[in-house]
PDB file of N, CA, C and O in Angstrom:
ATOM      1  N   MET A   1       0.845  -1.176   0.000  1.00  0.00           N
ATOM      2  CA  MET A   1       0.000   0.000   0.000  1.00  0.00           C
ATOM      3  C   MET A   1       0.893   1.243   0.000  1.00  0.00           C
ATOM      4  O   MET A   1       1.801   1.347   0.825  1.00  0.00           O
ATOM      5  N   PRO A   2       0.647   2.184  -0.913  1.00  0.00           N
ATOM      6  CA  PRO A   2       1.489   3.392  -0.956  1.00  0.00           C
ATOM      7  C   PRO A   2       1.240   4.268   0.255  1.00  0.00           C
ATOM      8  O   PRO A   2       0.154   4.258   0.835  1.00  0.00           O
ATOM      9  N   ASP A   3       2.258   5.025   0.628  1.00  0.00           N
ATOM     10  CA  ASP A   3       2.118   5.952   1.748  1.00  0.00           C
ATOM     11  C   ASP A   3       1.099   7.019   1.396  1.00  0.00           C
ATOM     12  O   ASP A   3       1.028   7.481   0.257  1.00  0.00           O
ATOM     13  N   GLU A   4       0.297   7.411   2.410  1.00  0.00           N
ATOM     14  CA  GLU A   4      -0.615   8.526   2.191  1.00  0.00           C
ATOM     15  C   GLU A   4       0.211   9.804   2.148  1.00  0.00           C
ATOM     16  O   GLU A   4       1.189   9.930   2.886  1.00  0.00           O
ATOM     17  N   PRO A   5      -0.169  10.760   1.292  1.00  0.00           N
ATOM     18  CA  PRO A   5       0.600  12.004   1.242  1.00  0.00           C
ATOM     19  C   PRO A   5       0.463  12.769   2.542  1.00  0.00           C
ATOM     20  O   PRO A   5      -0.609  12.790   3.146  1.00  0.00           O
ATOM     21  N   THR A   6       1.529  13.388   2.969  1.00  0.00           N
ATOM     22  CA  THR A   6       1.439  14.234   4.156  1.00  0.00           C
ATOM     23  C   THR A   6       0.754  15.528   3.755  1.00  0.00           C
ATOM     24  O   THR A   6       0.760  15.904   2.583  1.00  0.00           O
ATOM     25  N   ALA A   7       0.168  16.205   4.722  1.00  0.00           N
ATOM     26  CA  ALA A   7      -0.509  17.464   4.427  1.00  0.00           C
ATOM     27  C   ALA A   7       0.471  18.467   3.836  1.00  0.00           C
ATOM     28  O   ALA A   7       0.134  19.195   2.902  1.00  0.00           O
ATOM     29  N   GLU A   8       1.683  18.505   4.379  1.00  0.00           N
ATOM     30  CA  GLU A   8       2.679  19.465   3.894  1.00  0.00           C
ATOM     31  C   GLU A   8       3.000  19.229   2.421  1.00  0.00           C
ATOM     32  O   GLU A   8       3.102  20.179   1.645  1.00  0.00           O
ATOM     33  N   ARG A   9       3.158  17.975   2.041  1.00  0.00           N
ATOM     34  CA  ARG A   9       3.506  17.645   0.661  1.00  0.00           C
ATOM     35  C   ARG A   9       2.323  17.856  -0.273  1.00  0.00           C
ATOM     36  O   ARG A   9       2.514  18.236  -1.428  1.00  0.00           O
ATOM     37  N   ALA A  10       1.106  17.618   0.202  1.00  0.00           N
ATOM     38  CA  ALA A  10      -0.072  17.698  -0.649  1.00  0.00           C
ATOM     39  C   ALA A  10      -0.499  19.131  -0.935  1.00  0.00           C
ATOM     40  O   ALA A  10      -1.060  19.398  -1.997  1.00  0.00           O
ATOM     41  N   HIS A  11      -0.248  20.063  -0.013  1.00  0.00           N
ATOM     42  CA  HIS A  11      -0.595  21.467  -0.225  1.00  0.00           C
ATOM     43  C   HIS A  11       0.513  22.098  -1.067  1.00  0.00           C
ATOM     44  O   HIS A  11       1.482  22.628  -0.525  1.00  0.00           O
ATOM     45  N   CYS A  12       0.372  22.041  -2.361  1.00  0.00           N
ATOM     46  CA  CYS A  12       1.414  22.639  -3.195  1.00  0.00           C
ATOM     47  C   CYS A  12       0.804  23.737  -4.061  1.00  0.00           C
ATOM     48  O   CYS A  12      -0.335  23.628  -4.515  1.00  0.00           O
ATOM     49  N   VAL A  13       1.556  24.763  -4.276  1.00  0.00           N
ATOM     50  CA  VAL A  13       1.102  25.895  -5.078  1.00  0.00           C
ATOM     51  C   VAL A  13       1.177  25.513  -6.550  1.00  0.00           C
ATOM     52  O   VAL A  13       2.151  24.915  -7.008  1.00  0.00           O
ATOM     53  N   SER A  14       0.147  25.864  -7.264  1.00  0.00           N
ATOM     54  CA  SER A  14       0.057  25.555  -8.685  1.00  0.00           C
ATOM     55  C   SER A  14      -0.229  26.834  -9.457  1.00  0.00           C
ATOM     56  O   SER A  14      -0.755  27.799  -8.903  1.00  0.00           O
ATOM     57  N   GLU A  15       0.112  26.836 -10.709  1.00  0.00           N
ATOM     58  CA  GLU A  15      -0.198  27.991 -11.560  1.00  0.00           C
ATOM     59  C   GLU A  15      -1.704  28.168 -11.702  1.00  0.00           C
ATOM     60  O   GLU A  15      -2.169  29.259 -12.031  1.00  0.00           O
ATOM     61  N   ARG A  16      -2.472  27.110 -11.459  1.00  0.00           N
ATOM     62  CA  ARG A  16      -3.927  27.164 -11.612  1.00  0.00           C
ATOM     63  C   ARG A  16      -4.611  27.770 -10.396  1.00  0.00           C
ATOM     64  O   ARG A  16      -5.807  28.056 -10.455  1.00  0.00           O
ATOM     65  N   ILE A  17      -3.896  27.975  -9.299  1.00  0.00           N
ATOM     66  CA  ILE A  17      -4.493  28.512  -8.083  1.00  0.00           C
ATOM     67  C   ILE A  17      -4.466  30.029  -8.138  1.00  0.00           C
ATOM     68  O   ILE A  17      -3.418  30.634  -8.360  1.00  0.00           O
ATOM     69  N   GLY A  18      -5.629  30.639  -7.934  1.00  0.00           N
ATOM     70  CA  GLY A  18      -5.721  32.085  -7.981  1.00  0.00           C
ATOM     71  C   GLY A  18      -5.654  32.706  -6.603  1.00  0.00           C
ATOM     72  O   GLY A  18      -5.681  31.997  -5.597  1.00  0.00           O
ATOM     73  N   PRO A  19      -5.567  34.018  -6.549  1.00  0.00           N
ATOM     74  CA  PRO A  19      -5.533  34.729  -5.268  1.00  0.00           C
ATOM     75  C   PRO A  19      -6.764  34.397  -4.429  1.00  0.00           C
ATOM     76  O   PRO A  19      -7.875  34.319  -4.952  1.00  0.00           O
ATOM     77  N   GLY A  20      -6.565  34.204  -3.145  1.00  0.00           N
ATOM     78  CA  GLY A  20      -7.659  33.890  -2.240  1.00  0.00           C
ATOM     79  C   GLY A  20      -8.052  32.424  -2.218  1.00  0.00           C
ATOM     80  O   GLY A  20      -9.019  32.053  -1.552  1.00  0.00           O
ATOM     81  N   SER A  21      -7.321  31.589  -2.931  1.00  0.00           N
ATOM     82  CA  SER A  21      -7.648  30.164  -2.992  1.00  0.00           C
ATOM     83  C   SER A  21      -7.301  29.454  -1.689  1.00  0.00           C
ATOM     84  O   SER A  21      -6.446  29.898  -0.923  1.00  0.00           O
ATOM     85  N   VAL A  22      -7.981  28.350  -1.464  1.00  0.00           N
ATOM     86  CA  VAL A  22      -7.683  27.463  -0.349  1.00  0.00           C
ATOM     87  C   VAL A  22      -7.531  26.049  -0.902  1.00  0.00           C
ATOM     88  O   VAL A  22      -8.027  25.738  -1.985  1.00  0.00           O
ATOM     89  N   SER A  23      -6.845  25.205  -0.150  1.00  0.00           N
ATOM     90  CA  SER A  23      -6.753  23.800  -0.525  1.00  0.00           C
ATOM     91  C   SER A  23      -7.093  22.960   0.697  1.00  0.00           C
ATOM     92  O   SER A  23      -6.931  23.402   1.834  1.00  0.00           O
ATOM     93  N   VAL A  24      -7.560  21.762   0.452  1.00  0.00           N
ATOM     94  CA  VAL A  24      -7.894  20.830   1.517  1.00  0.00           C
ATOM     95  C   VAL A  24      -7.315  19.474   1.145  1.00  0.00           C
ATOM     96  O   VAL A  24      -7.453  19.015   0.011  1.00  0.00           O
ATOM     97  N   VAL A  25      -6.662  18.836   2.119  1.00  0.00           N
ATOM     98  CA  VAL A  25      -6.128  17.495   1.902  1.00  0.00           C
ATOM     99  C   VAL A  25      -6.621  16.584   3.011  1.00  0.00           C
ATOM    100  O   VAL A  25      -6.857  17.007   4.142  1.00  0.00           O
ATOM    101  N   ARG A  26      -6.764  15.334   2.649  1.00  0.00           N
ATOM    102  CA  ARG A  26      -7.148  14.324   3.636  1.00  0.00           C
ATOM    103  C   ARG A  26      -5.912  13.943   4.441  1.00  0.00           C
ATOM    104  O   ARG A  26      -4.856  13.652   3.879  1.00  0.00           O
ATOM    105  N   THR A  27      -6.055  13.948   5.763  1.00  0.00           N
ATOM    106  CA  THR A  27      -4.928  13.606   6.626  1.00  0.00           C
ATOM    107  C   THR A  27      -5.134  12.287   7.358  1.00  0.00           C
ATOM    108  O   THR A  27      -4.216  11.797   8.015  1.00  0.00           O
ATOM    109  N   GLY A  28      -6.314  11.713   7.254  1.00  0.00           N
ATOM    110  CA  GLY A  28      -6.621  10.448   7.908  1.00  0.00           C
ATOM    111  C   GLY A  28      -8.085  10.117   7.713  1.00  0.00           C
ATOM    112  O   GLY A  28      -8.775  10.759   6.921  1.00  0.00           O
ATOM    113  N   THR A  29      -8.558   9.115   8.434  1.00  0.00           N
ATOM    114  CA  THR A  29      -9.959   8.734   8.345  1.00  0.00           C
ATOM    115  C   THR A  29     -10.836   9.847   8.882  1.00  0.00           C
ATOM    116  O   THR A  29     -10.783  10.174  10.067  1.00  0.00           O
ATOM    117  N   ARG A  30     -11.640  10.427   8.010  1.00  0.00           N
ATOM    118  CA  ARG A  30     -12.576  11.506   8.350  1.00  0.00           C
ATOM    119  C   ARG A  30     -11.889  12.761   8.872  1.00  0.00           C
ATOM    120  O   ARG A  30     -12.540  13.579   9.522  1.00  0.00           O
ATOM    121  N   THR A  31     -10.605  12.942   8.612  1.00  0.00           N
ATOM    122  CA  THR A  31      -9.920  14.167   9.017  1.00  0.00           C
ATOM    123  C   THR A  31      -9.246  14.802   7.809  1.00  0.00           C
ATOM    124  O   THR A  31      -8.762  14.116   6.910  1.00  0.00           O
ATOM    125  N   HIS A  32      -9.229  16.125   7.813  1.00  0.00           N
ATOM    126  CA  HIS A  32      -8.678  16.899   6.703  1.00  0.00           C
ATOM    127  C   HIS A  32      -7.950  18.115   7.255  1.00  0.00           C
ATOM    128  O   HIS A  32      -8.122  18.488   8.415  1.00  0.00           O
ATOM    129  N   GLU A  33      -7.143  18.719   6.413  1.00  0.00           N
ATOM    130  CA  GLU A  33      -6.497  19.975   6.764  1.00  0.00           C
ATOM    131  C   GLU A  33      -6.742  20.956   5.635  1.00  0.00           C
ATOM    132  O   GLU A  33      -6.505  20.652   4.466  1.00  0.00           O
ATOM    133  N   GLY A  34      -7.225  22.148   5.999  1.00  0.00           N
ATOM    134  CA  GLY A  34      -7.415  23.218   5.036  1.00  0.00           C
ATOM    135  C   GLY A  34      -6.293  24.227   5.189  1.00  0.00           C
ATOM    136  O   GLY A  34      -5.820  24.478   6.297  1.00  0.00           O
ATOM    137  N   ARG A  35      -5.871  24.803   4.080  1.00  0.00           N
ATOM    138  CA  ARG A  35      -4.791  25.798   4.116  1.00  0.00           C
ATOM    139  C   ARG A  35      -5.099  26.893   3.105  1.00  0.00           C
ATOM    140  O   ARG A  35      -5.558  26.625   1.995  1.00  0.00           O
ATOM    141  N   ASN A  36      -4.833  28.146   3.517  1.00  0.00           N
ATOM    142  CA  ASN A  36      -5.014  29.238   2.575  1.00  0.00           C
ATOM    143  C   ASN A  36      -3.674  29.594   1.931  1.00  0.00           C
ATOM    144  O   ASN A  36      -2.639  29.021   2.271  1.00  0.00           O
ATOM    145  N   GLU A  37      -3.708  30.534   1.008  1.00  0.00           N
ATOM    146  CA  GLU A  37      -2.487  30.873   0.254  1.00  0.00           C
ATOM    147  C   GLU A  37      -1.402  31.498   1.119  1.00  0.00           C
ATOM    148  O   GLU A  37      -0.238  31.529   0.720  1.00  0.00           O
ATOM    149  N   ARG A  38      -1.768  32.000   2.308  1.00  0.00           N
ATOM    150  CA  ARG A  38      -0.776  32.581   3.218  1.00  0.00           C
ATOM    151  C   ARG A  38      -0.172  31.563   4.167  1.00  0.00           C
ATOM    152  O   ARG A  38       0.735  31.891   4.933  1.00  0.00           O
ATOM    153  N   GLY A  39      -0.673  30.308   4.126  1.00  0.00           N
ATOM    154  CA  GLY A  39      -0.111  29.256   4.956  1.00  0.00           C
ATOM    155  C   GLY A  39      -0.861  28.975   6.247  1.00  0.00           C
ATOM    156  O   GLY A  39      -0.457  28.102   7.014  1.00  0.00           O
ATOM    157  N   SER A  40      -1.951  29.703   6.503  1.00  0.00           N
ATOM    158  CA  SER A  40      -2.759  29.419   7.696  1.00  0.00           C
ATOM    159  C   SER A  40      -3.494  28.102   7.497  1.00  0.00           C
ATOM    160  O   SER A  40      -3.955  27.803   6.396  1.00  0.00           O
ATOM    161  N   THR A  41      -3.604  27.309   8.573  1.00  0.00           N
ATOM    162  CA  THR A  41      -4.246  26.002   8.457  1.00  0.00           C
ATOM    163  C   THR A  41      -5.350  25.832   9.488  1.00  0.00           C
ATOM    164  O   THR A  41      -5.375  26.505  10.518  1.00  0.00           O
ATOM    165  N   VAL A  42      -6.256  24.921   9.185  1.00  0.00           N
ATOM    166  CA  VAL A  42      -7.306  24.509  10.103  1.00  0.00           C
ATOM    167  C   VAL A  42      -7.485  23.005   9.935  1.00  0.00           C
ATOM    168  O   VAL A  42      -7.610  22.499   8.820  1.00  0.00           O
ATOM    169  N   ARG A  43      -7.496  22.301  11.067  1.00  0.00           N
ATOM    170  CA  ARG A  43      -7.752  20.863  11.044  1.00  0.00           C
ATOM    171  C   ARG A  43      -9.252  20.661  11.121  1.00  0.00           C
ATOM    172  O   ARG A  43      -9.927  21.316  11.916  1.00  0.00           O
ATOM    173  N   ILE A  44      -9.781  19.764  10.304  1.00  0.00           N
ATOM    174  CA  ILE A  44     -11.216  19.525  10.209  1.00  0.00           C
ATOM    175  C   ILE A  44     -11.466  18.044  10.449  1.00  0.00           C
ATOM    176  O   ILE A  44     -10.811  17.192   9.849  1.00  0.00           O
ATOM    177  N   GLY A  45     -12.411  17.741  11.325  1.00  0.00           N
ATOM    178  CA  GLY A  45     -12.712  16.347  11.598  1.00  0.00           C
ATOM    179  C   GLY A  45     -13.915  16.187  12.497  1.00  0.00           C
ATOM    180  O   GLY A  45     -14.562  17.171  12.856  1.00  0.00           O
ATOM    181  N   PRO A  46     -14.225  14.944  12.867  1.00  0.00           N
ATOM    182  CA  PRO A  46     -15.376  14.682  13.723  1.00  0.00           C
ATOM    183  C   PRO A  46     -15.135  15.176  15.154  1.00  0.00           C
ATOM    184  O   PRO A  46     -14.007  15.499  15.526  1.00  0.00           O
ATOM    185  N   ALA A  47     -16.195  15.229  15.941  1.00  0.00           N
ATOM    186  CA  ALA A  47     -16.121  15.759  17.299  1.00  0.00           C
ATOM    187  C   ALA A  47     -15.120  15.014  18.175  1.00  0.00           C
ATOM    188  O   ALA A  47     -14.563  15.603  19.101  1.00  0.00           O
ATOM    189  N   ASP A  48     -14.880  13.739  17.905  1.00  0.00           N
ATOM    190  CA  ASP A  48     -13.953  12.970  18.744  1.00  0.00           C
ATOM    191  C   ASP A  48     -12.495  13.070  18.294  1.00  0.00           C
ATOM    192  O   ASP A  48     -11.623  12.441  18.894  1.00  0.00           O
ATOM    193  N   ALA A  49     -12.220  13.847  17.255  1.00  0.00           N
ATOM    194  CA  ALA A  49     -10.856  14.062  16.783  1.00  0.00           C
ATOM    195  C   ALA A  49     -10.291  15.297  17.483  1.00  0.00           C
ATOM    196  O   ALA A  49     -10.696  16.421  17.190  1.00  0.00           O
ATOM    197  N   GLU A  50      -9.366  15.088  18.397  1.00  0.00           N
ATOM    198  CA  GLU A  50      -8.831  16.185  19.202  1.00  0.00           C
ATOM    199  C   GLU A  50      -8.176  17.261  18.349  1.00  0.00           C
ATOM    200  O   GLU A  50      -7.429  16.966  17.416  1.00  0.00           O
ATOM    201  N   GLY A  51      -8.469  18.510  18.684  1.00  0.00           N
ATOM    202  CA  GLY A  51      -7.859  19.647  18.007  1.00  0.00           C
ATOM    203  C   GLY A  51      -8.451  19.972  16.648  1.00  0.00           C
ATOM    204  O   GLY A  51      -7.895  20.784  15.909  1.00  0.00           O
ATOM    205  N   CYS A  52      -9.567  19.353  16.308  1.00  0.00           N
ATOM    206  CA  CYS A  52     -10.174  19.579  14.995  1.00  0.00           C
ATOM    207  C   CYS A  52     -11.407  20.460  15.104  1.00  0.00           C
ATOM    208  O   CYS A  52     -12.166  20.382  16.070  1.00  0.00           O
ATOM    209  N   PHE A  53     -11.585  21.287  14.107  1.00  0.00           N
ATOM    210  CA  PHE A  53     -12.809  22.051  13.921  1.00  0.00           C
ATOM    211  C   PHE A  53     -13.839  21.077  13.363  1.00  0.00           C
ATOM    212  O   PHE A  53     -13.554  20.354  12.408  1.00  0.00           O
ATOM    213  N   THR A  54     -15.035  21.050  13.951  1.00  0.00           N
ATOM    214  CA  THR A  54     -16.101  20.165  13.479  1.00  0.00           C
ATOM    215  C   THR A  54     -17.232  21.039  12.949  1.00  0.00           C
ATOM    216  O   THR A  54     -18.011  21.576  13.736  1.00  0.00           O
ATOM    217  N   PRO A  55     -17.336  21.193  11.614  1.00  0.00           N
ATOM    218  CA  PRO A  55     -18.313  22.112  11.053  1.00  0.00           C
ATOM    219  C   PRO A  55     -19.753  21.638  11.151  1.00  0.00           C
ATOM    220  O   PRO A  55     -20.664  22.461  11.063  1.00  0.00           O
ATOM    221  N   ALA A  56     -19.997  20.343  11.328  1.00  0.00           N
ATOM    222  CA  ALA A  56     -21.351  19.801  11.397  1.00  0.00           C
ATOM    223  C   ALA A  56     -21.304  18.452  12.086  1.00  0.00           C
ATOM    224  O   ALA A  56     -20.228  17.907  12.331  1.00  0.00           O
ATOM    225  N   SER A  57     -22.455  17.924  12.393  1.00  0.00           N
ATOM    226  CA  SER A  57     -22.502  16.587  13.000  1.00  0.00           C
ATOM    227  C   SER A  57     -21.976  15.568  12.000  1.00  0.00           C
ATOM    228  O   SER A  57     -22.354  15.568  10.829  1.00  0.00           O
ATOM    229  N   CYS A  58     -21.109  14.714  12.481  1.00  0.00           N
ATOM    230  CA  CYS A  58     -20.524  13.689  11.606  1.00  0.00           C
ATOM    231  C   CYS A  58     -21.011  12.318  12.003  1.00  0.00           C
ATOM    232  O   CYS A  58     -20.629  11.324  11.385  1.00  0.00           O
TER     233      CYS A  58
END
């Protein structure tokens, strides 16, 4: 099984990304990381995932 990409490696700048863009990568089961063009991040996941923002009931 291939290694899952790390969040750092997966968030890469592309010529197709415009100003104000954000990217989201999967970091595990039901967990993701969002990043804006300035490098700010937010962890997203279910309520039982410590340190994660939970936008809705999962």
